[in-house]
C-alpha positions as CSV (number, residue, x, y, z in Angstrom):
1,M,5.5,-13.1,-16.3
2,I,3.1,-13.5,-13.4
3,S,4.3,-14.9,-10.1
4,E,2.0,-16.2,-7.4
5,S,2.9,-16.4,-3.7
6,R,1.4,-16.8,-0.3
7,C,1.4,-13.9,2.2
8,P,1.0,-14.8,5.9
9,V,-1.4,-12.6,7.9
10,A,-2.9,-12.8,11.3
11,E,-5.1,-15.9,11.4
12,G,-4.9,-16.4,7.6
13,E,-3.0,-16.4,4.4
14,L,-3.4,-14.2,1.3
15,A,-2.9,-15.3,-2.3
16,V,-0.8,-12.6,-4.0
17,R,-0.2,-12.1,-7.7
18,T,2.7,-10.0,-9.1
19,G,3.6,-9.2,-12.7
20,G,5.0,-6.6,-15.0
21,E,8.0,-4.3,-15.2
22,G,8.7,-0.9,-13.7
23,P,7.7,0.8,-10.5
24,M,5.4,-1.0,-8.2
25,L,1.6,-0.4,-8.1
26,L,-0.8,-2.1,-5.7
27,L,-4.4,-2.8,-6.7
28,I,-7.0,-3.4,-3.9
29,P,-10.2,-5.2,-5.1
30,G,-13.7,-4.3,-4.1
31,G,-16.8,-6.5,-4.3
32,T,-16.1,-10.1,-3.3
33,G,-12.4,-9.4,-3.0
34,G,-10.9,-11.3,-5.8
35,A,-7.8,-10.3,-7.7
36,D,-9.3,-11.8,-10.8
37,A,-11.8,-9.0,-10.9
38,L,-8.9,-6.7,-11.7
39,R,-7.0,-9.1,-13.9
40,A,-7.6,-7.1,-17.2
41,L,-6.7,-3.8,-15.6
42,A,-3.5,-5.3,-14.0
43,K,-2.5,-6.8,-17.4
44,N,-2.9,-3.4,-19.1
45,L,-0.9,-1.6,-16.4
46,Q,1.9,-4.3,-16.4
47,A,3.3,-2.7,-19.5
48,D,5.0,-0.1,-17.4
49,H,4.4,-1.1,-13.8
50,T,5.1,-4.1,-11.5
51,V,1.4,-4.7,-10.5
52,V,0.6,-6.4,-7.2
53,T,-2.9,-7.8,-6.6
54,Y,-4.3,-10.2,-4.0
55,D,-7.5,-12.0,-2.9
56,R,-8.9,-10.5,0.3
57,R,-8.8,-12.8,3.4
58,G,-11.3,-15.6,3.2
59,H,-12.1,-15.0,-0.5
60,F,-11.1,-17.3,-3.4
61,A,-7.5,-18.6,-2.8
62,S,-7.0,-16.7,0.5
63,T,-7.8,-18.2,3.9
64,D,-9.2,-16.8,7.1
65,T,-9.6,-18.7,10.4
66,T,-11.4,-15.9,12.2
67,S,-15.1,-15.7,12.8
68,G,-17.5,-12.7,13.0
69,P,-17.3,-9.3,11.3
70,V,-14.2,-8.4,9.4
71,P,-13.5,-4.7,10.0
72,V,-11.9,-2.4,7.5
73,S,-8.9,-2.0,9.8
74,R,-8.2,-5.7,9.6
75,H,-8.3,-5.6,5.8
76,A,-5.9,-2.6,5.9
77,D,-3.5,-4.6,8.1
78,D,-3.6,-7.3,5.5
79,T,-2.8,-4.8,2.8
80,L,0.2,-3.6,4.9
81,A,1.3,-7.3,5.2
82,V,1.2,-7.6,1.4
83,L,3.4,-4.5,1.0
84,D,5.9,-6.0,3.4
85,H,5.6,-9.4,1.6
86,V,6.6,-7.9,-1.8
87,G,9.2,-5.6,-0.3
88,A,7.5,-2.4,-1.3
89,G,8.5,1.0,0.0
90,P,6.0,3.9,-0.4
91,I,4.2,3.1,-3.6
92,P,1.0,4.1,-5.4
93,V,-2.1,2.3,-4.4
94,F,-5.4,2.0,-6.3
95,G,-8.5,0.8,-4.5
96,T,-12.0,0.5,-6.0
97,S,-15.3,0.5,-4.0
98,A,-14.6,-1.4,-0.7
99,G,-10.9,-1.5,-1.8
100,A,-10.9,2.3,-1.7
101,L,-12.1,2.2,1.9
102,I,-9.3,-0.2,2.7
103,G,-6.8,2.1,1.0
104,L,-8.1,5.1,3.0
105,D,-7.6,3.2,6.3
106,L,-4.1,2.2,5.2
107,A,-3.2,5.8,4.2
108,A,-4.6,7.1,7.5
109,R,-2.6,4.8,9.7
110,H,0.5,4.1,7.5
111,P,0.9,7.1,5.2
112,D,4.6,6.4,4.9
113,R,3.8,3.2,2.9
114,V,1.5,4.9,0.3
115,S,2.8,7.6,-1.9
116,V,-0.4,8.1,-3.9
117,L,-3.9,6.7,-3.2
118,V,-6.4,6.7,-6.0
119,A,-9.7,6.1,-4.2
120,H,-12.3,5.1,-6.7
121,E,-15.9,5.4,-5.5
122,P,-15.4,4.4,-1.8
123,P,-18.9,3.6,-0.4
124,A,-18.3,5.8,2.6
125,V,-22.0,6.5,3.2
126,Q,-21.3,7.7,6.7
127,L,-20.0,10.9,5.1
128,M,-23.5,11.5,3.5
129,P,-26.3,13.4,5.1
130,D,-28.7,10.5,4.4
131,A,-26.4,7.8,5.8
132,T,-29.1,6.2,8.0
133,G,-31.2,5.2,5.1
134,W,-28.3,3.6,3.3
135,L,-27.2,1.7,6.4
136,E,-30.8,0.4,6.8
137,A,-30.8,-0.8,3.2
138,V,-27.5,-2.7,3.7
139,N,-28.8,-4.3,6.9
140,D,-31.9,-5.4,5.0
141,Q,-29.6,-7.1,2.4
142,V,-27.6,-8.8,5.2
143,R,-30.8,-10.1,6.7
144,L,-32.0,-11.5,3.4
145,A,-28.7,-13.3,2.8
146,R,-28.6,-14.7,6.3
147,S,-32.2,-15.9,5.9
148,G,-31.3,-17.9,2.8
149,D,-32.3,-15.5,0.1
150,L,-28.8,-14.8,-1.2
151,M,-30.0,-14.0,-4.7
152,G,-32.5,-11.5,-3.3
153,A,-29.8,-9.8,-1.3
154,F,-27.5,-9.7,-4.4
155,T,-30.2,-8.3,-6.6
156,R,-30.9,-5.4,-4.1
157,F,-27.2,-4.8,-3.8
158,T,-26.5,-4.6,-7.5
159,D,-29.7,-2.6,-8.3
160,G,-28.1,0.4,-6.5
161,I,-24.9,0.3,-8.5
162,A,-24.6,2.0,-11.8
163,G,-24.0,-0.6,-14.5
164,A,-24.0,-3.6,-12.2
165,A,-27.5,-5.0,-12.4
166,L,-27.9,-8.4,-14.0
167,P,-30.5,-9.1,-16.7
168,D,-33.8,-10.5,-15.5
169,L,-33.4,-14.1,-16.5
170,P,-35.2,-17.2,-15.1
171,N,-33.0,-19.7,-13.2
172,L,-30.1,-17.3,-13.1
173,R,-27.4,-18.8,-10.8
174,L,-25.2,-16.5,-8.8
175,P,-21.5,-17.3,-9.4
176,H,-19.1,-17.6,-6.4
177,E,-21.9,-18.0,-4.0
178,A,-19.6,-18.6,-1.0
179,D,-17.8,-15.4,-1.6
180,W,-21.0,-13.4,-1.9
181,Q,-22.4,-15.0,1.3
182,R,-19.2,-14.0,3.1
183,L,-19.5,-10.5,1.8
184,F,-23.0,-10.1,3.1
185,D,-22.5,-12.1,6.3
186,R,-19.2,-10.7,7.5
187,E,-18.1,-7.7,5.5
188,L,-20.8,-5.5,3.9
189,A,-22.1,-3.9,7.1
190,E,-18.5,-3.2,8.2
191,F,-17.7,-1.5,4.9
192,F,-20.8,0.7,4.9
193,D,-20.4,1.6,8.6
194,Y,-16.8,2.7,8.1
195,L,-16.1,6.4,8.6
196,P,-12.7,7.5,7.1
197,D,-10.4,9.2,9.6
198,L,-10.5,12.6,8.1
199,R,-8.2,14.2,10.6
200,A,-5.5,11.5,10.0
201,L,-6.0,11.8,6.2
202,R,-5.5,15.6,6.3
203,R,-2.2,15.1,8.1
204,A,-1.0,12.2,5.9
205,S,1.9,12.6,3.5
206,T,0.0,10.4,1.0
207,E,-1.3,12.2,-2.1
208,I,-5.0,11.2,-2.0
209,V,-7.0,11.4,-5.2
210,P,-10.8,10.8,-4.7
211,V,-12.4,9.8,-8.0
212,A,-15.8,8.7,-9.3
213,G,-17.0,7.6,-12.7
214,E,-19.0,9.9,-14.9
215,G,-21.5,7.1,-15.4
216,S,-22.1,6.9,-11.7
217,R,-23.6,10.4,-11.3
218,G,-26.7,10.3,-9.2
219,R,-25.8,7.0,-7.5
220,Y,-24.9,6.7,-3.8
221,H,-21.4,5.5,-4.6
222,Y,-20.6,8.7,-6.5
223,Q,-21.2,11.2,-3.8
224,P,-18.8,10.1,-1.0
225,A,-15.8,10.7,-3.2
226,K,-17.0,14.3,-3.8
227,I,-17.6,14.8,-0.1
228,L,-14.2,13.3,0.8
229,A,-12.5,15.6,-1.6
230,L,-14.3,18.6,-0.1
231,E,-13.5,17.5,3.5
232,L,-9.8,17.0,2.7
233,G,-9.5,20.2,0.6
234,L,-8.6,18.2,-2.5
235,P,-9.7,18.2,-6.1
236,F,-12.4,15.8,-7.1
237,V,-11.8,14.0,-10.3
238,E,-14.3,12.2,-12.7
239,V,-13.0,9.2,-14.5
240,P,-14.4,7.2,-17.5
241,G,-17.2,4.7,-16.9
242,A,-19.3,3.8,-13.9
243,H,-18.7,1.8,-10.7
244,L,-17.4,-1.3,-12.6
245,A,-15.2,0.7,-15.0
246,P,-12.0,-0.9,-13.6
247,Q,-13.4,-4.2,-15.0
248,R,-15.5,-3.1,-17.9
249,N,-13.8,0.0,-19.4
250,V,-10.3,-1.1,-18.9
251,P,-8.4,0.7,-21.7
252,K,-9.9,4.2,-21.0
253,F,-9.8,3.6,-17.2
254,A,-6.1,2.5,-17.3
255,V,-5.2,5.7,-19.3
256,A,-6.9,7.8,-16.7
257,L,-5.3,6.0,-13.8
258,R,-1.9,6.3,-15.2
259,E,-2.4,10.1,-15.6
260,L,-3.7,10.5,-12.1
261,I,-0.7,8.7,-10.6
262,S,1.8,10.5,-12.7
263,T,0.2,13.9,-11.9
264,A,0.1,13.2,-8.2
265,Q,3.8,12.1,-8.2
266,A,4.9,15.2,-10.2
């Protein structure tokens, strides 16, 4: 049975979804921040976990009364509020893409609340030697979206992600336009400009597991997980699928995620 609730946060309210049986597990979405993107993965994991998901502030059923950029730290504060809302002690957390960055910030500042963090392909390009080029590309996407060419910004964004590009069809309409506009206008530059606090993560009690999909090799979103593992002195793990594996390769990905969490907790 799935229960839905509202979690108050600073200048907003989050839509939280909880379901399943067993120890708690929190899933942090990437992309446009919707819990629905991880619905199939959550359903698979609910066989042996109480799975918590939520819509990021301002996306889908969640609200946000702020204006201007939304930093990663604010998203991490929201995640902490979700943990308080569901009464969770230190629990495993899975974050994918931008959700992995949020998980890293949460673990760096509140390691006592995260027992294990599986960080799937965090776009922490600031760790990469060619960071400037990637930041310029993101800023170009933001400018396109703000100038009214949201589809152009979206196309450039997805072209860089393994397995995410849409087919070249005439009159293709972008779903959830308001959420994509918010991502480009208020979040994307903040995500890509974020540098994980390596010193805090090295000290953290959290078991951090940097992972990337085998299908993402050669893409910008694969390399930061490898660099992060090296910087933290941790193993780097390849998992099935590419960047969207948590949505598109659910059975194999869920098996890998369970094994990673179990191993880290052993």
